[in-house]
C-alpha positions as CSV (number, residue, x, y, z in Angstrom):
1,M,34.3,-21.1,10.3
2,L,32.5,-17.7,10.2
3,S,34.6,-14.7,9.4
4,E,34.2,-11.4,11.2
5,I,31.9,-9.0,9.5
6,T,32.1,-5.2,9.9
7,I,29.1,-3.2,9.0
8,D,28.7,0.6,9.4
9,I,25.0,0.6,10.2
10,S,25.0,4.4,10.6
11,K,24.9,4.6,6.8
12,L,21.8,2.4,6.4
13,T,18.7,4.6,6.8
14,I,15.2,4.3,5.5
15,A,13.1,7.4,5.9
16,G,14.9,8.4,9.1
17,M,14.1,5.0,10.7
18,K,16.6,2.2,10.8
19,T,15.4,-1.4,10.9
20,Y,17.7,-4.4,10.6
21,L,17.1,-8.1,10.3
22,F,19.5,-10.8,11.6
23,H,18.6,-14.3,10.7
24,G,20.6,-17.5,10.8
25,P,20.8,-20.9,12.4
26,S,21.3,-21.5,16.1
27,G,25.0,-20.9,17.0
28,S,25.7,-18.7,14.0
29,G,26.5,-15.6,16.2
30,K,23.5,-13.5,15.4
31,D,22.7,-12.8,19.1
32,T,26.4,-11.9,19.8
33,Q,26.4,-9.4,16.9
34,V,23.1,-8.0,17.9
35,E,24.3,-7.4,21.5
36,R,27.3,-5.5,20.1
37,L,25.2,-3.4,17.9
38,M,22.7,-2.6,20.7
39,Q,25.6,-1.4,22.9
40,E,27.0,0.9,20.2
41,Y,23.8,2.2,18.7
42,E,20.4,2.9,20.2
43,L,18.5,-0.1,18.9
44,E,15.6,-2.1,20.4
45,R,16.0,-5.9,19.9
46,I,12.8,-7.6,18.7
47,A,13.1,-11.4,18.6
48,T,10.2,-13.6,17.4
49,G,11.4,-16.6,19.5
50,E,11.1,-14.4,22.6
51,M,7.7,-13.2,21.4
52,L,6.4,-16.7,21.0
53,R,7.6,-17.8,24.5
54,I,6.4,-14.7,26.3
55,L,3.0,-14.6,24.7
56,Y,2.6,-18.3,25.6
57,E,3.7,-17.6,29.2
58,E,1.1,-14.7,29.4
59,N,-1.6,-17.1,28.3
60,D,-2.3,-15.0,25.2
61,P,-4.7,-17.0,23.0
62,D,-2.4,-16.8,20.0
63,G,0.6,-17.8,22.1
64,L,-1.2,-20.8,23.3
65,E,-2.1,-21.7,19.7
66,A,1.5,-21.2,18.5
67,R,2.8,-23.5,21.3
68,Q,0.8,-26.4,19.7
69,F,2.9,-26.1,16.6
70,W,6.4,-25.5,18.0
71,S,6.0,-28.2,20.7
72,A,5.2,-30.6,17.8
73,G,8.4,-29.5,16.0
74,K,6.5,-27.6,13.3
75,W,6.7,-24.0,12.1
76,V,4.2,-21.6,13.5
77,P,2.0,-20.7,10.5
78,D,2.8,-17.3,8.9
79,E,-0.7,-15.9,9.5
80,L,-0.5,-16.7,13.2
81,T,3.1,-15.4,13.5
82,Y,2.2,-12.1,11.8
83,R,-0.9,-11.7,14.0
84,M,1.2,-12.2,17.1
85,L,3.9,-9.8,15.8
86,S,1.3,-7.1,15.3
87,K,0.4,-7.3,19.0
88,W,4.0,-7.7,20.0
89,M,5.2,-4.5,18.2
90,E,2.8,-2.4,20.3
91,R,5.2,-3.0,23.2
92,Y,8.1,-1.2,21.4
93,D,8.9,2.5,21.0
94,T,8.2,3.5,17.4
95,N,10.7,6.4,17.7
96,K,13.6,4.0,18.2
97,N,15.5,2.0,15.7
98,W,14.8,-1.7,15.7
99,I,16.8,-4.8,15.1
100,F,14.9,-8.0,14.4
101,V,16.4,-11.3,15.3
102,S,15.1,-14.3,13.4
103,A,11.9,-12.5,12.4
104,V,11.7,-14.9,9.4
105,R,10.4,-18.1,10.9
106,A,9.8,-20.4,7.9
107,P,11.2,-21.3,4.5
108,G,9.6,-19.2,1.7
109,Q,9.2,-16.0,3.7
110,I,12.2,-14.5,1.9
111,P,12.4,-15.0,-1.8
112,F,15.9,-15.9,-3.1
């Protein structure tokens, strides 16, 4: 069972900009925690799963290519994910603080 975690995110600042990453398996509570933080702080939620689905629905060439991977149960390659993320980030306000949800999409993207 997961225990409740309390974080004072107002103390986490990088050059005046706050960016957070939430990553975990489905059902781990990350979306619940993100919603709470968004309500309390002025954060924009950026979710790569949402990015993949929306770019696919918009018939974006990269979104269509990514669909071939995830529909086969495979990870979308890093290069393609990052190319899509670059386009996706243009939709967000760079003056706001961001919270990334599952931005890491494959093993090996975060060294342990």
